[in-house]
C-alpha positions as CSV (number, residue, x, y, z in Angstrom):
1,M,3.2,-15.7,-4.9
2,K,0.7,-18.5,-5.4
3,Y,-2.4,-17.1,-6.9
4,D,-4.7,-19.3,-5.0
5,V,-3.5,-18.3,-1.6
6,V,-4.2,-14.6,-2.6
7,E,-7.8,-15.4,-4.0
8,H,-8.5,-17.2,-0.7
9,A,-7.4,-14.1,1.3
10,K,-9.3,-11.8,-1.2
11,N,-12.4,-13.9,-0.7
12,Y,-12.3,-13.5,3.1
13,L,-11.6,-9.9,2.9
14,L,-14.4,-9.2,0.6
15,D,-16.8,-11.4,2.7
16,K,-15.9,-9.2,5.7
17,T,-16.2,-5.9,4.1
18,G,-19.2,-6.5,1.9
19,A,-17.7,-4.6,-0.9
20,S,-14.9,-4.0,-3.1
21,P,-12.5,-0.8,-2.3
22,D,-12.2,1.9,-4.6
23,I,-9.0,3.2,-3.1
24,A,-6.4,1.2,-0.9
25,I,-3.8,2.6,1.4
26,I,-1.1,1.0,2.8
27,M,0.5,3.1,5.8
28,G,4.0,3.2,6.8
29,S,5.6,4.0,10.2
30,G,4.0,7.0,12.2
31,V,0.9,7.4,9.9
32,S,-2.3,6.6,11.7
33,A,-5.5,8.9,11.3
34,V,-7.8,6.0,10.1
35,D,-10.7,6.8,12.6
36,E,-10.7,10.5,11.6
37,L,-10.8,9.7,7.6
38,L,-13.4,6.8,7.4
39,N,-17.0,6.4,8.5
40,H,-19.0,2.8,9.0
41,V,-15.5,1.2,9.7
42,V,-15.0,-2.5,9.8
43,R,-11.8,-3.5,11.6
44,M,-9.9,-6.6,11.5
45,H,-6.3,-7.7,12.3
46,Y,-3.9,-9.1,9.7
47,I,-3.7,-12.4,11.7
48,T,-7.3,-12.9,10.8
49,I,-6.8,-12.8,7.1
50,P,-5.8,-16.2,5.5
51,S,-2.0,-16.3,4.8
52,C,-1.5,-12.6,5.4
53,P,1.9,-11.8,7.1
54,V,1.8,-10.1,10.3
55,P,4.1,-6.8,10.8
56,K,6.4,-6.8,13.4
57,V,8.1,-3.3,13.2
58,A,7.1,-0.6,15.8
59,G,4.4,1.6,14.2
60,H,2.9,-1.1,12.0
61,S,-0.2,-2.0,14.1
62,G,-1.3,-4.9,11.6
63,Q,-4.9,-3.6,11.4
64,V,-7.2,-3.4,8.5
65,Y,-9.8,-0.7,8.0
66,F,-12.5,-0.8,5.7
67,G,-15.0,2.1,5.5
68,K,-16.4,5.2,3.5
69,A,-14.6,8.4,2.7
70,H,-16.5,11.0,0.6
71,G,-18.6,8.2,-0.9
72,L,-15.8,5.8,-1.7
73,N,-15.1,2.4,-0.2
74,V,-11.6,2.9,1.3
75,I,-9.3,0.1,2.7
76,V,-6.5,0.9,4.9
77,F,-3.8,-1.5,5.9
78,E,-1.9,-0.1,8.9
79,G,1.7,-1.4,8.3
80,R,3.4,-4.0,6.3
81,V,6.1,-6.4,6.3
82,H,9.8,-5.6,5.0
83,Y,12.4,-7.7,3.4
84,Y,15.2,-6.7,5.5
85,E,13.2,-8.3,8.4
86,G,13.8,-11.5,6.7
87,Y,10.4,-11.9,5.0
88,S,10.3,-13.3,1.5
89,M,9.3,-11.2,-1.4
90,D,5.9,-13.2,-1.5
91,D,5.4,-11.9,2.0
92,V,6.6,-8.4,1.2
93,T,4.2,-8.1,-2.0
94,F,1.1,-9.9,-0.3
95,C,-0.7,-7.0,0.7
96,T,-0.4,-5.3,-2.7
97,R,-1.4,-8.4,-4.6
98,L,-4.2,-8.8,-2.4
99,I,-5.4,-5.2,-3.0
100,G,-4.9,-5.7,-6.8
101,R,-7.3,-8.7,-6.5
102,T,-10.1,-7.0,-4.6
103,G,-10.5,-4.6,-7.5
104,A,-9.0,-1.5,-6.0
105,K,-7.9,0.8,-8.9
106,T,-5.8,3.0,-6.8
107,L,-3.3,2.5,-4.3
108,L,-1.6,4.8,-1.9
109,L,1.6,4.0,-0.1
110,T,3.1,5.9,2.7
111,N,6.5,5.4,4.4
112,A,9.3,7.1,6.5
113,A,12.4,7.4,4.4
114,G,15.8,9.1,4.2
115,A,16.9,11.1,1.4
116,I,20.1,12.4,-0.1
117,N,18.7,15.5,-1.6
118,T,20.1,18.1,0.8
119,G,17.1,20.4,-0.3
120,F,14.7,18.2,1.5
121,S,13.9,18.8,5.2
122,E,13.4,16.1,7.9
123,G,9.8,15.3,8.3
124,Q,9.0,16.7,4.8
125,L,6.2,15.3,2.8
126,M,7.6,13.7,-0.5
127,F,5.5,12.2,-3.5
128,I,7.6,9.5,-5.2
129,S,7.9,9.9,-8.9
130,D,10.1,7.0,-9.4
131,H,12.2,4.4,-7.5
132,I,15.2,2.2,-7.8
133,N,15.5,-1.2,-6.6
134,L,18.8,-1.6,-4.8
135,M,17.7,-4.5,-2.5
136,G,19.1,-7.3,-4.8
137,A,15.8,-9.1,-5.2
138,N,12.9,-8.7,-7.6
139,P,9.2,-9.4,-6.4
140,L,8.8,-10.7,-10.1
141,A,11.3,-13.6,-9.7
142,G,10.3,-17.1,-9.6
143,P,7.8,-19.3,-11.6
144,N,5.3,-17.5,-13.9
145,D,1.6,-17.6,-13.3
146,D,-0.4,-16.1,-16.2
147,R,-3.3,-15.4,-13.9
148,W,-1.5,-12.5,-12.4
149,G,-1.3,-10.9,-15.9
150,H,1.9,-9.8,-17.7
151,R,4.9,-10.9,-15.7
152,F,7.0,-7.8,-16.4
153,V,4.9,-4.8,-15.6
154,D,5.2,-1.6,-17.5
155,Q,7.2,0.7,-14.9
156,T,7.2,4.1,-16.8
157,C,4.2,5.4,-14.8
158,T,4.3,3.3,-11.7
159,Y,3.6,6.6,-9.7
160,D,0.6,8.2,-11.6
161,P,1.7,11.6,-12.7
162,A,-2.2,13.0,-12.5
163,L,-2.8,11.6,-9.1
164,R,0.6,13.1,-7.9
165,Q,-0.6,16.3,-9.3
166,K,-4.0,16.0,-7.3
167,L,-1.9,15.2,-4.2
168,Q,0.3,18.2,-4.8
169,E,-2.7,20.5,-5.3
170,A,-4.2,18.9,-1.9
171,A,-1.0,19.6,0.1
172,K,-0.8,23.4,-1.3
173,Y,-4.6,23.9,-0.4
174,S,-3.6,22.5,3.1
175,S,-0.5,24.7,3.6
176,V,1.6,21.4,3.7
177,E,4.9,21.9,1.8
178,A,5.6,18.9,-0.5
179,V,8.4,17.8,-2.7
180,E,8.8,15.3,-5.4
181,G,11.7,12.9,-5.8
182,V,12.9,9.4,-6.5
């Protein structure tokens, strides 16, 4: 991924929103309650963000929402592009790289996925504690650009244990059964 391409998109996004996000969310299929969560919302479509790939999968609207929730600046990307659709890894990682450059320190990702754990129920909320890349492609492949930081990122705590604990507590408080898995 070319650093300057993401910087151009970042500058556009920050100009439109007027502030850096504290928290970013990339929502997967079937999750959409943005208008209920945010106040003072600025909306835009992915197509307006320079070089941003536009989702084509049903349930991925390609809308970006920026607003306030509990005193925090929150940016929400409704949908993402997928490697299985024929997009490149640069396209697949574009939004996460963009979010990182905006200054957001927390990123929440949602998705719908299957599981091999027979103890999990269909539609059950699961917090990811780790992942296994079985795609045959790696988003870190290609020419190195030191402006991105260390090429090989420490993956030991990719999914923050303290944040997962807070999310588990919130789920319990809301009477939502949640599990944790890989």
